[in-house]
C-alpha positions in Angstrom: 85.3 96.9 120.7 87.7 99.1 122.4 88.7 102.6 121.1 92.0 100.9 119.5 90.4 98.1 118.2 87.9 100.1 116.4 90.9 102.6 115.1 92.7 99.9 113.3 89.1 98.4 112.0 88.3 101.6 110.6 92.0 101.8 109.4 92.2 99.0 107.6 89.0 99.3 105.9 90.3 102.7 104.6 93.7 101.5 103.6 91.7 98.8 101.5 89.4 101.1 100.0 92.3 103.7 99.5 94.6 101.0 97.7 91.6 100.1 95.3 90.5 103.8 94.5 94.8 104.8 93.4 95.2 101.5 91.2 91.7 102.3 89.4 92.6 106.1 89.2 96.2 105.0 87.9 94.7 102.3 85.6 92.6 105.2 84.1 95.3 107.4 83.2 97.9 104.5 82.2 98.6 102.8 78.9 96.3 100.1 80.3 93.4 101.7 80.4 91.3 99.1 78.9 91.9 96.9 81.8 89.4 96.8 84.6 90.8 96.3 88.4 89.4 92.8 88.4 91.5 92.2 85.1 94.5 93.8 86.7 94.6 91.6 89.6 94.0 88.6 87.6 97.2 89.3 85.8 98.7 89.9 89.0 97.8 86.5 90.0 98.8 84.8 86.7 102.6 86.1 87.4 105.2 86.7 85.3 106.7 83.1 84.8 104.8 80.7 86.4 102.2 79.1 83.9 99.3 78.5 86.1 96.2 76.7 85.3 93.1 78.7 85.2 91.6 76.3 88.6 94.8 78.0 90.3 94.2 81.3 89.4 90.3 81.3 90.5 91.4 79.7 93.6 93.9 82.5 94.4 91.5 85.1 93.2 88.2 83.1 95.3 86.3 82.9 92.2 84.8 81.0 90.4 86.3 78.9 87.4 83.5 80.1 85.2 83.8 84.0 86.5 87.5 83.8 85.7 86.9 81.8 82.2 85.0 85.4 81.1 88.3 87.5 82.7 90.5 85.3 81.1 88.5 85.4 77.5 88.9 89.2 77.7 92.3 89.6 78.4 93.4 87.2 75.6 91.6 89.4 73.5 93.3 92.5 74.5 96.5 90.7 74.3 97.6 90.3 77.8 97.1 86.9 78.2 97.4 83.7 76.3 96.7 80.1 76.6 99.5 77.3 76.3 98.6 74.0 75.9 100.8 71.6 77.9 103.3 69.3 75.9 103.1 66.4 78.2 99.1 66.7 78.4 97.5 68.6 75.4 93.8 68.9 77.9 95.8 71.1 80.2 96.0 74.3 79.4 98.1 77.2 81.4 98.0 80.6 81.1 100.7 82.7 80.6 101.5 86.8 80.4 102.1 88.0 76.6 104.8 91.1 76.4 101.8 93.2 76.8 100.7 91.3 80.0 104.4 91.3 81.8 104.5 95.2 81.1 101.2 95.5 83.0 102.3 92.9 85.6 105.7 95.2 86.2 103.7 98.3 86.5 101.4 97.1 89.5 104.6 95.5 90.9 106.4 98.6 90.9 102.9 100.2 92.5 103.0 97.7 94.9 106.8 98.0 96.0 106.6 101.8 96.5 103.6 101.8 98.5 105.2 99.2 100.7 108.4 101.3 100.9 106.0 104.8 101.8 104.3 102.0 104.8 107.2 100.5 106.1 109.3 104.0 105.9 111.1 104.6 109.3 110.3 102.0 111.2 112.8 100.4 113.4 113.5 96.7 113.2 112.0 96.0 116.1 108.5 97.8 114.9 109.0 95.4 111.9 108.9 92.7 113.5 105.5 93.5 115.4 103.8 94.5 111.8 105.2 91.2 110.3 103.5 89.4 113.3 100.5 91.3 112.8 100.1 90.9 109.3 100.6 87.3 110.0 97.8 86.9 112.5 95.6 88.7 109.8 96.5 86.4 106.6 95.8 83.1 109.4 92.4 84.7 109.9 92.1 85.6 106.4 92.8 81.6 105.5 91.2 80.1 107.9 87.7 82.2 107.0 88.2 82.0 103.2 
């Protein structure tokens, strides 16, 4: 691995770790301090208005359905998520956020928005294109290996 590649690798590892650390720190001092990082990311995956099935959320989070079920049970108990039976097929259960869950979603989304603004601060349109291309390359690599 050449010097530039090693720097990028180390930076990506530090960035990933740093984001998780900041999220956890901010979560603990927020009004949502009853949540774990895993639960917060489940809320994010459920999303504001799309009532997804548990299987869809599990796939998005790379979790087994059983592991997600335990997380959803806790989120329902804490008042962040609700299970919604389908009108057409009562066997289909979709997940939705409660008012409390939507507040958490917005708070987490605002953090990510500020983070991206900071990341892209003072970039030129040309630099933005290079960043976008590199991120797409990384997304493609991750999807090929997941």
